[in-house]
C-alpha positions as CSV (number, residue, x, y, z in Angstrom):
1,M,160.8,289.6,43.6
2,D,162.1,291.2,46.8
3,V,159.1,293.5,46.8
4,F,156.7,290.5,46.5
5,F,158.3,288.8,49.6
6,L,158.2,292.2,51.5
7,S,154.4,292.3,50.6
8,L,153.9,288.8,51.8
9,L,155.6,289.5,55.1
10,G,153.8,292.8,55.6
11,M,150.5,291.0,55.1
12,A,151.6,288.1,57.4
13,A,152.5,290.7,60.0
14,I,149.1,292.4,59.7
15,V,147.2,289.2,59.9
16,S,149.3,288.0,62.9
17,V,149.1,291.3,64.8
18,R,145.4,291.5,64.2
19,Y,144.9,287.9,65.5
20,L,147.2,288.5,68.6
21,I,145.2,291.7,69.6
22,T,141.8,290.2,69.1
23,S,142.5,286.9,70.7
24,G,144.6,288.5,73.4
25,A,141.7,290.8,74.3
26,F,139.2,287.9,74.3
27,A,141.6,285.7,76.5
28,Y,142.1,288.6,78.8
29,A,138.3,289.4,79.2
30,T,137.7,285.5,79.7
31,R,140.4,285.3,82.4
32,I,138.8,288.3,84.3
33,K,135.3,286.9,83.9
34,H,136.2,283.3,84.6
35,P,139.3,283.0,86.7
36,G,141.1,279.7,86.5
37,L,139.3,278.6,83.3
38,Y,142.7,278.2,81.5
39,A,144.5,276.5,84.4
40,G,146.6,273.6,83.2
41,Q,146.0,274.4,79.5
42,T,149.2,276.3,78.7
43,P,150.6,273.5,76.3
44,Q,147.3,273.6,74.4
45,I,147.1,277.3,74.3
46,R,150.7,277.4,72.9
47,R,149.8,274.8,70.2
48,E,146.8,276.9,69.3
49,L,148.8,280.0,69.0
50,F,151.4,278.3,66.9
51,H,148.9,277.0,64.5
52,S,147.0,280.2,64.2
53,L,150.1,282.3,63.6
54,T,151.2,279.7,61.1
55,S,147.9,280.0,59.3
56,A,148.5,283.6,59.0
57,L,151.1,282.9,56.3
58,V,148.4,280.8,54.4
59,Y,146.1,283.9,54.6
60,A,148.8,286.3,53.9
61,L,150.1,284.6,50.6
62,P,146.9,285.6,48.5
63,A,146.7,289.0,50.2
64,G,150.4,289.6,49.4
65,V,150.0,288.5,45.8
66,V,147.0,290.9,45.4
67,A,148.8,293.8,47.0
68,W,151.9,293.1,45.0
69,G,149.9,292.7,41.7
70,W,147.9,295.8,42.4
71,H,150.8,298.0,43.2
72,H,153.2,296.8,40.5
73,L,151.0,295.3,37.8
74,G,147.7,296.9,38.1
75,W,145.9,293.6,38.4
76,T,142.9,294.7,40.5
77,R,140.6,297.6,40.8
78,I,141.4,298.6,44.4
79,Y,140.8,302.2,44.8
80,T,142.3,304.7,47.4
81,D,140.2,307.7,46.6
82,I,136.8,307.5,48.2
83,S,135.3,310.0,45.7
84,S,136.1,307.7,42.7
85,Y,132.7,306.0,43.1
86,P,129.3,307.0,44.3
87,L,129.0,307.2,48.2
88,W,126.6,304.1,48.2
89,Y,129.2,302.0,46.5
90,L,131.4,301.8,49.8
91,P,129.0,300.0,52.1
92,I,127.6,297.8,49.2
93,S,131.1,296.8,48.2
94,L,132.1,296.1,51.8
95,L,129.0,293.9,52.4
96,A,129.6,292.2,49.0
97,Y,133.2,291.5,50.1
98,L,132.2,290.2,53.5
99,F,129.5,287.9,52.0
100,I,132.0,286.5,49.4
101,H,134.7,286.0,52.0
102,D,132.5,284.4,54.5
103,T,131.1,282.1,51.8
104,Y,134.5,281.1,50.7
105,F,135.8,280.6,54.4
106,Y,132.7,278.5,55.2
107,W,132.9,276.2,52.2
108,S,136.6,275.8,52.3
109,H,136.2,274.6,55.9
110,R,133.3,272.2,55.0
111,W,135.5,270.7,52.2
112,M,138.4,270.2,54.5
């Protein structure tokens, strides 16, 4: 079970770092373009960062379960060799994944 928690923590770290890099770059670009836009909003920004980083655990849990199950139990059909499938499969599977994920993301937020 230790491997499962390491997988969960690894996924949480990946999601958190990705979030910090992209949101940090956006905030930096916004501060350059619109100086003073965030003046006086430090408490709100800290709350938003806290909630976003906390939600990284929510998104990391299923990703950690999938990564752990793939590696230790062979649950999924994740492939690491690009030549395992025809070349057209990569962009089609990526588009299908993005469509399914965005649909799930949209409807889960609508239901909330």
